[in-house]
Backbone as JSON Lines, residues from 0, in Angstrom:
{"i":0,"aa":"M","n":[-2.67,-13.02,-17.0],"ca":[-2.89,-12.22,-15.69],"c":[-4.25,-12.4,-15.29]}
{"i":1,"aa":"N","n":[-4.52,-12.42,-13.88],"ca":[-5.78,-12.56,-13.1],"c":[-6.38,-11.61,-13.5]}
{"i":2,"aa":"C","n":[-7.55,-11.49,-14.21],"ca":[-8.48,-10.09,-14.52],"c":[-9.09,-9.51,-13.22]}
{"i":3,"aa":"T","n":[-9.73,-10.65,-12.69],"ca":[-10.55,-10.5,-11.42],"c":[-9.67,-9.52,-10.11]}
{"i":4,"aa":"A","n":[-8.39,-10.24,-10.11],"ca":[-7.61,-9.89,-9.07],"c":[-7.14,-8.35,-9.78]}
{"i":5,"aa":"A","n":[-6.59,-7.94,-10.9],"ca":[-6.4,-7.03,-10.92],"c":[-7.4,-5.69,-10.93]}
{"i":6,"aa":"R","n":[-8.87,-6.1,-11.28],"ca":[-9.92,-5.02,-10.98],"c":[-9.93,-4.9,-9.5]}
{"i":7,"aa":"I","n":[-9.77,-5.92,-8.74],"ca":[-9.9,-5.84,-7.03],"c":[-8.5,-4.88,-6.58]}
{"i":8,"aa":"A","n":[-7.47,-5.13,-7.24],"ca":[-6.56,-4.44,-6.68],"c":[-6.65,-2.96,-7.08]}
{"i":9,"aa":"K","n":[-7.01,-2.56,-8.2],"ca":[-7.34,-1.02,-8.61],"c":[-8.23,-0.71,-7.47]}
{"i":10,"aa":"A","n":[-9.15,-1.47,-7.25],"ca":[-10.32,-0.98,-6.67],"c":[-9.9,-0.07,-5.08]}
{"i":11,"aa":"L","n":[-8.81,-1.07,-4.63],"ca":[-8.31,-0.84,-3.42],"c":[-7.22,0.34,-3.7]}
{"i":12,"aa":"G","n":[-6.88,0.67,-4.68],"ca":[-5.96,1.73,-4.98],"c":[-4.41,1.52,-5.41]}
{"i":13,"aa":"L","n":[-4.37,0.34,-5.8],"ca":[-2.91,-0.31,-6.16],"c":[-2.69,-0.06,-7.74]}
{"i":14,"aa":"D","n":[-1.62,0.07,-8.03],"ca":[-1.12,0.2,-9.41],"c":[-0.99,-0.98,-9.7]}
{"i":15,"aa":"V","n":[-1.6,-1.51,-10.81],"ca":[-1.13,-2.88,-11.46],"c":[-0.55,-3.0,-12.7]}
{"i":16,"aa":"I","n":[0.71,-3.69,-12.42],"ca":[1.52,-4.06,-13.83],"c":[1.39,-5.37,-14.08]}
{"i":17,"aa":"A","n":[1.2,-5.84,-15.16],"ca":[0.71,-7.22,-15.91],"c":[2.19,-7.88,-16.59]}
{"i":18,"aa":"Y","n":[2.36,-9.14,-16.45],"ca":[3.72,-9.87,-16.92],"c":[2.59,-10.8,-17.49]}
{"i":19,"aa":"T","n":[3.25,-11.16,-18.74],"ca":[2.47,-12.17,-19.74],"c":[3.68,-12.81,-20.35]}
{"i":20,"aa":"A","n":[3.43,-13.88,-20.87],"ca":[4.34,-14.62,-21.83],"c":[4.89,-14.12,-23.25]}
{"i":21,"aa":"T","n":[3.66,-13.28,-23.66],"ca":[3.85,-12.78,-24.9],"c":[3.38,-11.27,-24.87]}
{"i":22,"aa":"P","n":[4.11,-10.65,-25.75],"ca":[3.68,-9.24,-25.58],"c":[2.38,-8.74,-26.0]}
{"i":23,"aa":"R","n":[2.14,-7.67,-25.3],"ca":[0.68,-7.11,-25.41],"c":[0.88,-5.58,-25.62]}
{"i":24,"aa":"T","n":[1.27,-5.5,-27.1],"ca":[1.47,-3.83,-27.66],"c":[0.55,-3.06,-28.07]}
{"i":25,"aa":"T","n":[-0.67,-3.98,-28.66],"ca":[-1.76,-3.3,-29.13],"c":[-3.1,-3.05,-28.13]}
{"i":26,"aa":"P","n":[-3.76,-2.54,-28.38],"ca":[-5.25,-2.47,-27.28],"c":[-5.79,-3.75,-27.53]}
{"i":27,"aa":"E","n":[-5.84,-4.56,-28.77],"ca":[-6.43,-5.56,-29.07],"c":[-5.7,-6.71,-28.66]}
{"i":28,"aa":"S","n":[-4.04,-6.8,-28.23],"ca":[-3.65,-7.77,-27.74],"c":[-3.92,-8.0,-26.07]}
{"i":29,"aa":"K","n":[-4.39,-6.99,-25.59],"ca":[-4.48,-6.31,-24.36],"c":[-6.07,-7.2,-23.96]}
{"i":30,"aa":"H","n":[-6.71,-7.2,-24.92],"ca":[-8.02,-8.04,-24.66],"c":[-7.92,-9.21,-23.98]}
{"i":31,"aa":"D","n":[-9.02,-9.5,-23.35],"ca":[-9.22,-10.84,-22.46],"c":[-10.21,-11.73,-23.6]}
{"i":32,"aa":"T","n":[-10.23,-12.56,-24.42],"ca":[-10.9,-13.09,-24.87],"c":[-11.61,-14.51,-24.32]}
{"i":33,"aa":"G","n":[-11.1,-14.67,-23.08],"ca":[-11.61,-15.77,-22.65],"c":[-13.22,-15.55,-22.02]}
{"i":34,"aa":"Y","n":[-13.54,-16.29,-20.82],"ca":[-15.02,-16.61,-20.2],"c":[-14.54,-15.33,-19.38]}
{"i":35,"aa":"I","n":[-15.24,-14.71,-19.05],"ca":[-15.48,-13.43,-18.32],"c":[-16.82,-13.5,-17.59]}
{"i":36,"aa":"V","n":[-17.05,-13.57,-15.85],"ca":[-18.27,-13.22,-15.84],"c":[-18.65,-11.82,-15.7]}
{"i":37,"aa":"P","n":[-19.83,-11.72,-16.15],"ca":[-20.28,-10.26,-16.23],"c":[-20.08,-9.52,-15.14]}
{"i":38,"aa":"G","n":[-19.39,-8.44,-15.22],"ca":[-19.33,-7.2,-14.21],"c":[-17.64,-7.52,-13.52]}
{"i":39,"aa":"T","n":[-17.11,-8.63,-13.98],"ca":[-15.66,-8.59,-13.49],"c":[-14.63,-8.93,-14.31]}
{"i":40,"aa":"G","n":[-13.65,-8.76,-14.0],"ca":[-12.6,-8.92,-14.88],"c":[-11.99,-7.49,-15.47]}
{"i":41,"aa":"D","n":[-11.55,-7.78,-16.52],"ca":[-10.84,-6.62,-17.21],"c":[-10.58,-7.05,-18.72]}
{"i":42,"aa":"P","n":[-11.84,-7.08,-19.67],"ca":[-12.03,-7.53,-20.58],"c":[-11.19,-6.93,-21.7]}
{"i":43,"aa":"K","n":[-11.06,-5.44,-21.83],"ca":[-10.36,-4.79,-22.56],"c":[-8.78,-4.74,-22.24]}
{"i":44,"aa":"G","n":[-8.65,-5.08,-21.34],"ca":[-7.18,-5.21,-20.82],"c":[-6.59,-3.52,-20.42]}
{"i":45,"aa":"E","n":[-7.56,-2.8,-20.1],"ca":[-7.28,-1.14,-19.33],"c":[-6.68,-1.15,-18.2]}
{"i":46,"aa":"I","n":[-6.81,-1.75,-17.17],"ca":[-6.45,-1.81,-15.82],"c":[-4.78,-1.75,-15.61]}
{"i":47,"aa":"P","n":[-3.88,-2.69,-16.19],"ca":[-2.38,-2.48,-16.11],"c":[-1.7,-0.87,-16.3]}
{"i":48,"aa":"S","n":[-1.48,-0.53,-15.68],"ca":[-0.51,0.79,-16.16],"c":[0.62,0.23,-17.24]}
{"i":49,"aa":"A","n":[0.96,-0.56,-17.2],"ca":[2.23,-1.27,-17.9],"c":[1.99,-2.55,-18.14]}
{"i":50,"aa":"W","n":[2.47,-3.07,-19.11],"ca":[2.55,-4.45,-19.72],"c":[4.25,-4.93,-19.87]}
{"i":51,"aa":"H","n":[4.4,-5.98,-19.37],"ca":[5.65,-6.42,-19.44],"c":[5.82,-8.01,-19.95]}
{"i":52,"aa":"S","n":[6.54,-8.54,-20.68],"ca":[6.72,-9.73,-21.0],"c":[7.84,-10.67,-21.39]}
{"i":53,"aa":"G","n":[7.69,-11.97,-21.78],"ca":[9.05,-12.72,-21.87],"c":[8.93,-13.76,-20.9]}
{"i":54,"aa":"L","n":[9.63,-15.1,-21.35],"ca":[9.87,-16.12,-20.91],"c":[11.17,-16.22,-20.28]}
{"i":55,"aa":"D","n":[12.05,-14.87,-20.61],"ca":[13.82,-15.32,-20.47],"c":[13.89,-14.4,-19.07]}
{"i":56,"aa":"K","n":[15.03,-14.83,-18.66],"ca":[15.31,-14.3,-17.29],"c":[15.55,-12.98,-17.22]}
{"i":57,"aa":"T","n":[15.95,-12.16,-17.99],"ca":[16.46,-10.75,-18.5],"c":[15.09,-10.11,-18.43]}
{"i":58,"aa":"S","n":[14.14,-10.55,-18.95],"ca":[12.99,-9.64,-19.11],"c":[11.84,-9.97,-17.72]}
{"i":59,"aa":"L","n":[11.97,-11.06,-17.36],"ca":[11.33,-11.27,-15.82],"c":[12.18,-10.68,-14.64]}
{"i":60,"aa":"H","n":[13.49,-10.26,-14.86],"ca":[14.07,-9.52,-13.8],"c":[13.65,-8.15,-13.95]}
{"i":61,"aa":"N","n":[13.76,-7.65,-15.21],"ca":[13.48,-6.14,-15.37],"c":[11.99,-5.77,-14.66]}
{"i":62,"aa":"F","n":[10.72,-7.1,-15.15],"ca":[9.66,-6.65,-14.61],"c":[9.84,-6.91,-12.97]}
{"i":63,"aa":"L","n":[10.73,-7.86,-12.21],"ca":[10.45,-7.71,-10.88],"c":[11.11,-6.54,-10.23]}
{"i":64,"aa":"K","n":[11.95,-5.59,-10.99],"ca":[12.39,-4.77,-10.5],"c":[11.3,-3.4,-10.46]}
{"i":65,"aa":"Q","n":[10.54,-3.39,-10.65],"ca":[9.54,-2.3,-10.76],"c":[8.95,-1.87,-9.56]}
{"i":66,"aa":"D","n":[9.41,-2.13,-8.31],"ca":[8.97,-1.18,-7.35],"c":[7.36,-2.29,-6.84]}
{"i":67,"aa":"L","n":[7.58,-3.69,-7.1],"ca":[6.39,-4.31,-6.63],"c":[6.68,-4.57,-5.04]}
{"i":68,"aa":"D","n":[5.28,-4.38,-4.63],"ca":[5.18,-4.82,-3.46],"c":[4.45,-5.77,-3.09]}
{"i":69,"aa":"V","n":[3.3,-6.38,-4.16],"ca":[2.89,-7.89,-4.18],"c":[3.18,-8.29,-5.31]}
{"i":70,"aa":"L","n":[3.4,-9.73,-5.54],"ca":[3.57,-10.29,-6.71],"c":[2.21,-11.4,-6.53]}
{"i":71,"aa":"L","n":[1.44,-11.28,-7.36],"ca":[0.28,-12.36,-7.47],"c":[0.74,-13.45,-8.62]}
{"i":72,"aa":"V","n":[1.02,-14.3,-8.41],"ca":[1.42,-15.55,-9.46],"c":[0.51,-16.07,-9.74]}
{"i":73,"aa":"S","n":[-0.38,-16.07,-11.05],"ca":[-1.3,-16.85,-11.66],"c":[-0.75,-17.17,-13.25]}
{"i":74,"aa":"V","n":[0.29,-17.91,-13.09],"ca":[0.66,-18.43,-14.78],"c":[0.45,-20.07,-14.75]}
{"i":75,"aa":"P","n":[0.27,-20.44,-16.0],"ca":[0.12,-22.06,-15.92],"c":[1.47,-22.36,-15.83]}
{"i":76,"aa":"L","n":[1.61,-23.86,-15.27],"ca":[2.8,-24.39,-15.17],"c":[2.72,-25.22,-16.41]}
{"i":77,"aa":"T","n":[4.05,-24.85,-17.02],"ca":[5.02,-25.43,-18.24],"c":[6.44,-25.62,-17.95]}
{"i":78,"aa":"P","n":[7.09,-26.09,-18.74],"ca":[8.3,-26.37,-19.01],"c":[9.03,-25.2,-18.54]}
{"i":79,"aa":"Q","n":[8.71,-24.39,-19.38],"ca":[9.38,-22.83,-19.46],"c":[8.91,-21.99,-17.92]}
{"i":80,"aa":"T","n":[7.77,-22.66,-17.42],"ca":[7.39,-21.56,-15.89],"c":[8.17,-22.17,-14.9]}
{"i":81,"aa":"K","n":[8.14,-23.75,-14.86],"ca":[8.92,-24.42,-13.63],"c":[9.85,-23.97,-12.9]}
{"i":82,"aa":"H","n":[9.95,-23.46,-11.95],"ca":[10.71,-22.94,-10.93],"c":[11.33,-21.29,-11.67]}
{"i":83,"aa":"F","n":[10.44,-20.97,-12.22],"ca":[10.68,-19.73,-12.74],"c":[10.74,-18.37,-11.71]}
{"i":84,"aa":"L","n":[10.32,-18.72,-10.58],"ca":[10.87,-17.78,-9.74],"c":[11.81,-18.52,-8.61]}
{"i":85,"aa":"A","n":[13.15,-18.09,-8.43],"ca":[14.09,-19.07,-7.59],"c":[14.61,-17.91,-6.54]}
{"i":86,"aa":"K","n":[15.93,-18.27,-6.1],"ca":[16.68,-17.22,-5.54],"c":[17.07,-15.83,-5.8]}
{"i":87,"aa":"E","n":[17.37,-15.85,-7.5],"ca":[17.91,-14.73,-8.07],"c":[16.51,-13.68,-7.71]}
{"i":88,"aa":"E","n":[15.12,-14.38,-8.21],"ca":[13.81,-13.57,-8.37],"c":[13.76,-13.36,-6.96]}
{"i":89,"aa":"F","n":[13.93,-14.05,-5.98],"ca":[13.31,-13.71,-4.78],"c":[14.44,-12.71,-3.94]}
{"i":90,"aa":"A","n":[15.41,-12.5,-4.36],"ca":[16.48,-11.71,-4.22],"c":[16.16,-10.4,-4.74]}
{"i":91,"aa":"I","n":[15.49,-10.11,-5.71],"ca":[15.11,-8.99,-6.25],"c":[13.9,-8.53,-5.31]}
{"i":92,"aa":"L","n":[12.87,-9.13,-5.41],"ca":[11.75,-9.03,-4.75],"c":[12.11,-8.91,-3.37]}
{"i":93,"aa":"G","n":[13.39,-9.19,-2.65],"ca":[13.39,-9.08,-1.37],"c":[14.14,-7.21,-1.25]}
{"i":94,"aa":"K","n":[14.61,-6.82,-2.23],"ca":[14.95,-5.52,-2.05],"c":[13.72,-4.33,-1.94]}
{"i":95,"aa":"R","n":[12.49,-4.87,-2.04],"ca":[11.47,-4.29,-1.89],"c":[10.5,-4.86,-0.67]}
{"i":96,"aa":"N","n":[11.02,-5.84,0.08],"ca":[10.55,-6.66,0.79],"c":[9.07,-7.14,0.47]}
{"i":97,"aa":"A","n":[8.75,-7.39,-0.54],"ca":[7.58,-7.94,-1.3],"c":[6.81,-9.09,-0.63]}
{"i":98,"aa":"F","n":[5.57,-8.96,-0.94],"ca":[4.65,-10.39,-0.64],"c":[4.32,-11.08,-1.91]}
{"i":99,"aa":"V","n":[4.34,-12.17,-1.64],"ca":[4.22,-13.31,-2.56],"c":[2.87,-13.87,-2.62]}
{"i":100,"aa":"V","n":[2.08,-14.08,-3.69],"ca":[0.93,-14.76,-3.61],"c":[0.95,-15.65,-5.1]}
{"i":101,"aa":"N","n":[0.74,-17.03,-4.55],"ca":[0.54,-17.92,-5.41],"c":[-0.53,-18.56,-5.35]}
{"i":102,"aa":"I","n":[-1.4,-18.41,-6.56],"ca":[-2.62,-18.92,-6.97],"c":[-2.43,-20.07,-8.11]}
{"i":103,"aa":"A","n":[-1.31,-20.29,-8.66],"ca":[-1.25,-21.03,-9.92],"c":[-0.81,-22.29,-9.82]}
{"i":104,"aa":"R","n":[0.16,-22.89,-9.82],"ca":[1.07,-24.06,-9.26],"c":[1.86,-24.11,-8.75]}
{"i":105,"aa":"G","n":[2.33,-24.73,-7.57],"ca":[3.51,-24.58,-6.58],"c":[4.77,-24.97,-7.18]}
{"i":106,"aa":"A","n":[4.86,-25.52,-8.33],"ca":[6.1,-25.69,-8.7],"c":[6.67,-24.56,-9.6]}
{"i":107,"aa":"I","n":[5.94,-23.46,-9.66],"ca":[6.39,-22.27,-10.47],"c":[7.59,-21.56,-9.54]}
{"i":108,"aa":"L","n":[7.26,-21.77,-8.3],"ca":[7.93,-21.05,-7.32],"c":[9.37,-22.47,-6.84]}
{"i":109,"aa":"Q","n":[10.41,-22.08,-6.72],"ca":[11.3,-22.66,-6.2],"c":[11.27,-22.92,-4.58]}
{"i":110,"aa":"Q","n":[10.76,-23.89,-3.84],"ca":[10.2,-23.64,-2.8],"c":[11.24,-23.6,-1.62]}
{"i":111,"aa":"D","n":[12.42,-24.13,-1.93],"ca":[13.48,-24.36,-0.51],"c":[14.12,-22.72,-0.76]}
{"i":112,"aa":"D","n":[13.98,-21.71,-1.9],"ca":[14.56,-20.53,-2.33],"c":[13.55,-19.72,-1.52]}
{"i":113,"aa":"L","n":[12.27,-19.96,-1.57],"ca":[11.14,-19.4,-1.18],"c":[11.28,-19.16,0.15]}
{"i":114,"aa":"I","n":[11.31,-20.32,0.9],"ca":[11.62,-20.39,2.42],"c":[12.76,-19.82,3.13]}
{"i":115,"aa":"A","n":[13.83,-19.8,2.19],"ca":[15.05,-19.11,2.3],"c":[14.76,-17.44,2.48]}
{"i":116,"aa":"A","n":[14.48,-17.22,1.36],"ca":[13.82,-15.89,1.63],"c":[13.01,-15.38,2.4]}
{"i":117,"aa":"L","n":[12.03,-16.23,2.79],"ca":[10.99,-15.86,3.88],"c":[11.46,-15.81,5.26]}
{"i":118,"aa":"K","n":[12.62,-16.71,5.36],"ca":[13.19,-16.69,6.86],"c":[14.07,-15.7,6.87]}
{"i":119,"aa":"K","n":[14.57,-15.03,5.81],"ca":[15.63,-13.91,5.94],"c":[15.43,-12.45,6.56]}
{"i":120,"aa":"P","n":[15.87,-11.98,7.33],"ca":[15.5,-10.82,7.74],"c":[15.19,-9.47,6.9]}
{"i":121,"aa":"L","n":[14.2,-8.66,7.24],"ca":[13.58,-7.86,6.24],"c":[14.72,-6.94,5.87]}
{"i":122,"aa":"E","n":[15.63,-5.98,7.03],"ca":[16.68,-5.28,6.84],"c":[17.68,-6.03,6.11]}
{"i":123,"aa":"E","n":[17.85,-7.49,5.71],"ca":[18.94,-8.01,5.08],"c":[18.21,-8.55,3.67]}
{"i":124,"aa":"G","n":[17.04,-8.03,3.22],"ca":[16.3,-8.21,2.05],"c":[15.44,-9.72,2.02]}
{"i":125,"aa":"G","n":[14.94,-9.56,2.85],"ca":[14.02,-10.84,2.92],"c":[12.37,-10.27,2.58]}
{"i":126,"aa":"L","n":[12.03,-11.53,1.88],"ca":[10.35,-11.01,1.57],"c":[9.57,-10.98,3.08]}
{"i":127,"aa":"R","n":[8.92,-10.06,2.67],"ca":[7.72,-9.3,3.84],"c":[6.65,-10.68,4.46]}
{"i":128,"aa":"G","n":[6.48,-11.9,3.33],"ca":[5.76,-12.72,3.42],"c":[5.07,-13.5,2.22]}
{"i":129,"aa":"A","n":[4.35,-14.69,2.45],"ca":[3.64,-14.99,0.96],"c":[2.28,-15.76,1.68]}
{"i":130,"aa":"A","n":[1.5,-15.81,1.01],"ca":[0.2,-16.56,0.55],"c":[0.24,-17.77,-0.22]}
{"i":131,"aa":"L","n":[0.24,-18.99,0.28],"ca":[0.28,-19.65,-0.85],"c":[-1.09,-20.86,-0.6]}
{"i":132,"aa":"D","n":[-1.88,-20.73,-2.08],"ca":[-2.62,-21.6,-2.32],"c":[-2.49,-23.22,-2.77]}
{"i":133,"aa":"V","n":[-1.1,-22.96,-3.09],"ca":[-0.53,-24.16,-4.0],"c":[0.9,-24.47,-3.52]}
{"i":134,"aa":"T","n":[1.49,-25.62,-3.14],"ca":[2.65,-25.96,-2.75],"c":[3.3,-27.04,-3.8]}
{"i":135,"aa":"D","n":[4.72,-27.18,-3.35],"ca":[5.12,-28.29,-4.1],"c":[6.11,-28.9,-3.22]}
{"i":136,"aa":"P","n":[5.53,-30.27,-3.23],"ca":[4.72,-30.69,-3.36],"c":[3.26,-30.84,-2.52]}
{"i":137,"aa":"E","n":[2.25,-31.33,-3.51],"ca":[1.14,-31.04,-2.88],"c":[0.25,-32.06,-2.76]}
{"i":138,"aa":"P","n":[-0.46,-32.4,-1.32],"ca":[-0.59,-31.9,-0.33],"c":[0.67,-31.34,0.14]}
{"i":139,"aa":"L","n":[1.24,-30.37,0.98],"ca":[2.42,-29.92,1.69],"c":[2.8,-30.99,2.81]}
{"i":140,"aa":"P","n":[3.57,-31.62,3.07],"ca":[3.95,-32.64,4.0],"c":[3.67,-31.71,5.27]}
{"i":141,"aa":"K","n":[3.72,-32.64,6.48],"ca":[3.3,-32.02,7.68],"c":[4.96,-31.1,8.08]}
{"i":142,"aa":"E","n":[5.73,-31.47,7.65],"ca":[7.22,-31.52,8.2],"c":[7.75,-30.28,7.56]}
{"i":143,"aa":"S","n":[6.81,-29.8,6.45],"ca":[7.43,-28.94,5.94],"c":[7.7,-27.39,6.77]}
{"i":144,"aa":"E","n":[8.91,-26.65,6.51],"ca":[9.14,-25.5,7.38],"c":[8.0,-24.49,6.92]}
{"i":145,"aa":"L","n":[7.39,-24.61,5.97],"ca":[6.38,-23.43,5.64],"c":[5.26,-23.33,6.64]}
{"i":146,"aa":"W","n":[4.92,-24.26,6.92],"ca":[3.7,-24.4,8.2],"c":[3.96,-23.51,9.66]}
{"i":147,"aa":"D","n":[5.32,-23.18,9.88],"ca":[5.89,-22.69,10.87],"c":[6.43,-21.63,10.85]}
{"i":148,"aa":"L","n":[6.09,-20.86,9.62],"ca":[6.51,-19.67,9.25],"c":[5.89,-18.64,9.54]}
{"i":149,"aa":"K","n":[5.83,-17.63,10.33],"ca":[4.77,-16.6,10.99],"c":[4.43,-15.74,9.79]}
{"i":150,"aa":"N","n":[5.09,-15.63,8.88],"ca":[4.4,-14.89,7.78],"c":[3.9,-15.41,6.63]}
{"i":151,"aa":"V","n":[3.44,-16.61,6.8],"ca":[3.04,-17.44,5.54],"c":[1.48,-17.85,6.18]}
{"i":152,"aa":"A","n":[0.72,-17.74,5.05],"ca":[-0.79,-18.19,5.09],"c":[-0.99,-19.09,4.2]}
{"i":153,"aa":"I","n":[-1.44,-20.03,4.46],"ca":[-1.54,-21.51,3.47],"c":[-3.01,-21.98,3.25]}
{"i":154,"aa":"T","n":[-3.32,-22.28,2.05],"ca":[-4.6,-22.33,1.82],"c":[-4.71,-23.77,1.23]}
{"i":155,"aa":"P","n":[-5.7,-24.68,1.22],"ca":[-5.92,-25.98,0.57],"c":[-6.12,-26.03,-1.1]}
{"i":156,"aa":"H","n":[-5.35,-25.42,-2.02],"ca":[-5.6,-25.14,-3.26],"c":[-7.11,-24.9,-3.48]}
{"i":157,"aa":"I","n":[-7.94,-23.72,-2.97],"ca":[-9.16,-23.98,-2.89],"c":[-9.53,-21.84,-3.64]}
{"i":158,"aa":"S","n":[-8.27,-21.58,-4.1],"ca":[-8.71,-20.1,-4.32],"c":[-9.57,-19.94,-5.61]}
{"i":159,"aa":"G","n":[-9.36,-20.96,-6.65],"ca":[-10.6,-20.75,-7.55],"c":[-12.03,-21.23,-7.25]}
{"i":160,"aa":"L","n":[-12.39,-22.03,-6.08],"ca":[-13.63,-22.07,-5.89],"c":[-14.44,-21.3,-5.39]}
{"i":161,"aa":"G","n":[-15.9,-21.3,-5.77],"ca":[-16.84,-20.33,-5.25],"c":[-17.84,-20.85,-5.35]}
{"i":162,"aa":"T","n":[-19.19,-20.75,-5.16],"ca":[-20.34,-20.71,-4.87],"c":[-20.79,-21.0,-6.25]}
{"i":163,"aa":"A","n":[-20.51,-20.4,-7.38],"ca":[-21.27,-20.48,-8.6],"c":[-20.08,-20.95,-9.49]}
{"i":164,"aa":"Y","n":[-19.39,-22.02,-9.12],"ca":[-18.19,-22.81,-9.61],"c":[-18.82,-23.7,-10.9]}
{"i":165,"aa":"A","n":[-19.67,-24.69,-10.41],"ca":[-20.62,-25.3,-11.31],"c":[-21.02,-24.83,-12.2]}
{"i":166,"aa":"E","n":[-22.06,-23.38,-11.72],"ca":[-22.94,-22.47,-12.66],"c":[-22.11,-22.05,-13.53]}
{"i":167,"aa":"R","n":[-21.09,-21.8,-13.74],"ca":[-20.06,-20.88,-14.53],"c":[-19.51,-22.02,-15.54]}
{"i":168,"aa":"S","n":[-19.19,-23.17,-15.22],"ca":[-18.58,-24.35,-16.03],"c":[-19.56,-24.4,-16.77]}
{"i":169,"aa":"F","n":[-21.33,-24.71,-16.75],"ca":[-22.08,-24.88,-17.68],"c":[-22.6,-23.81,-18.57]}
{"i":170,"aa":"D","n":[-22.36,-22.39,-17.76],"ca":[-22.32,-21.54,-18.75],"c":[-21.22,-21.58,-19.8]}
{"i":171,"aa":"I","n":[-20.09,-21.84,-19.61],"ca":[-19.06,-21.77,-20.42],"c":[-19.48,-23.05,-21.41]}
{"i":172,"aa":"L","n":[-19.94,-24.02,-20.96],"ca":[-20.38,-24.94,-22.16],"c":[-21.43,-24.53,-23.04]}
{"i":173,"aa":"E","n":[-22.73,-23.98,-22.22],"ca":[-23.68,-23.61,-23.11],"c":[-22.92,-22.75,-24.23]}
{"i":174,"aa":"R","n":[-22.07,-21.84,-23.74],"ca":[-21.83,-20.6,-24.62],"c":[-20.91,-21.53,-26.07]}
{"i":175,"aa":"N","n":[-20.05,-22.23,-25.62],"ca":[-19.29,-22.91,-26.5],"c":[-19.96,-23.59,-27.35]}
{"i":176,"aa":"L","n":[-21.39,-24.35,-26.93],"ca":[-21.97,-24.72,-27.75],"c":[-22.8,-24.17,-29.04]}
{"i":177,"aa":"T","n":[-23.31,-22.89,-28.34],"ca":[-23.64,-22.08,-29.35],"c":[-22.52,-21.63,-30.59]}
{"i":178,"aa":"R","n":[-21.46,-21.3,-29.78],"ca":[-20.17,-20.7,-30.8],"c":[-19.88,-21.81,-31.56]}
{"i":179,"aa":"L","n":[-19.87,-23.04,-31.39],"ca":[-19.55,-24.34,-32.32],"c":[-20.77,-24.16,-33.46]}
{"i":180,"aa":"E","n":[-22.01,-24.31,-32.94],"ca":[-23.28,-24.24,-33.86],"c":[-22.77,-22.82,-35.1]}
{"i":181,"aa":"R","n":[-22.3,-22.28,-34.53],"ca":[-21.94,-20.83,-35.29],"c":[-20.94,-20.99,-36.36]}
{"i":182,"aa":"G","n":[-20.08,-21.33,-35.88],"ca":[-18.56,-21.73,-36.22],"c":[-17.72,-20.54,-35.7]}
{"i":183,"aa":"E","n":[-17.85,-20.32,-34.72],"ca":[-17.13,-18.75,-34.0],"c":[-15.84,-19.64,-33.16]}
{"i":184,"aa":"K","n":[-14.99,-18.98,-32.36],"ca":[-14.06,-19.24,-31.83],"c":[-14.3,-19.6,-30.78]}
{"i":185,"aa":"L","n":[-14.07,-20.78,-30.03],"ca":[-14.57,-21.31,-28.71],"c":[-13.62,-20.48,-27.63]}
{"i":186,"aa":"L","n":[-14.49,-20.21,-26.43],"ca":[-13.85,-19.87,-25.34],"c":[-12.88,-21.06,-24.58]}
{"i":187,"aa":"N","n":[-11.96,-20.18,-23.84],"ca":[-10.94,-21.29,-23.1],"c":[-10.54,-22.44,-23.19]}
{"i":188,"aa":"V","n":[-9.96,-22.65,-24.68],"ca":[-9.36,-23.51,-25.2],"c":[-8.1,-24.28,-25.03]}
{"i":189,"aa":"V","n":[-8.19,-25.42,-24.62],"ca":[-6.43,-25.54,-24.41],"c":[-5.66,-25.77,-25.51]}
{"i":190,"aa":"S","n":[-4.12,-25.06,-25.68],"ca":[-3.43,-25.21,-26.6],"c":[-2.51,-26.23,-26.13]}
{"i":191,"aa":"R","n":[-2.39,-27.22,-27.0],"ca":[-1.47,-28.53,-27.0],"c":[-0.15,-27.92,-26.78]}
{"i":192,"aa":"K","n":[0.11,-26.93,-27.86],"ca":[1.5,-26.59,-28.05],"c":[1.93,-25.64,-26.67]}
{"i":193,"aa":"K","n":[1.26,-24.93,-26.39],"ca":[1.49,-23.92,-25.18],"c":[1.43,-24.96,-24.11]}
{"i":194,"aa":"G","n":[0.71,-25.95,-23.92],"ca":[0.49,-26.5,-22.72],"c":[-0.53,-26.24,-21.73]}
{"i":195,"aa":"Y","n":[-1.34,-24.91,-22.34],"ca":[-2.21,-24.48,-21.03],"c":[-3.37,-24.22,-21.83]}
């Protein structure tokens, strides 16, 4: 779950529902133990009104049927998440004419299926639109239909950048060096088993 986006959505009056690979059934399991810029994010996992989980299609479909108006995709690309959202999933989202935002990796969405859902009329269950910071392939070829769709905004894979990016990277390094010296668990460690 993207905690900063959740905080902004909540501040705008949106109901936030989270979807994760593994269940978050206890207050402790909902905690974000990674690096959080002070004053941002949701370190205690209190913002989502509901939590859903799983890497199987049934769990995903149950989540997508939750009256979603906007779906923010911010999951890692792994063998389990490649093309995780395709024709069936876009059909479910189309029942609400949802808007899809992808700030993760382009291959999480099956792009041809996304284009078809975006071109479909709203009254026939089409998607309202999409904001794509990532595409598949990347960079997006100039002949891609996505460029000409009026309900699509495309940015050049920059959603994670900001003026404080380098400063925050060094802050993580400094904190991890201190944690390493104390024998504490490090922040934002990549799991080779999980793939992220």
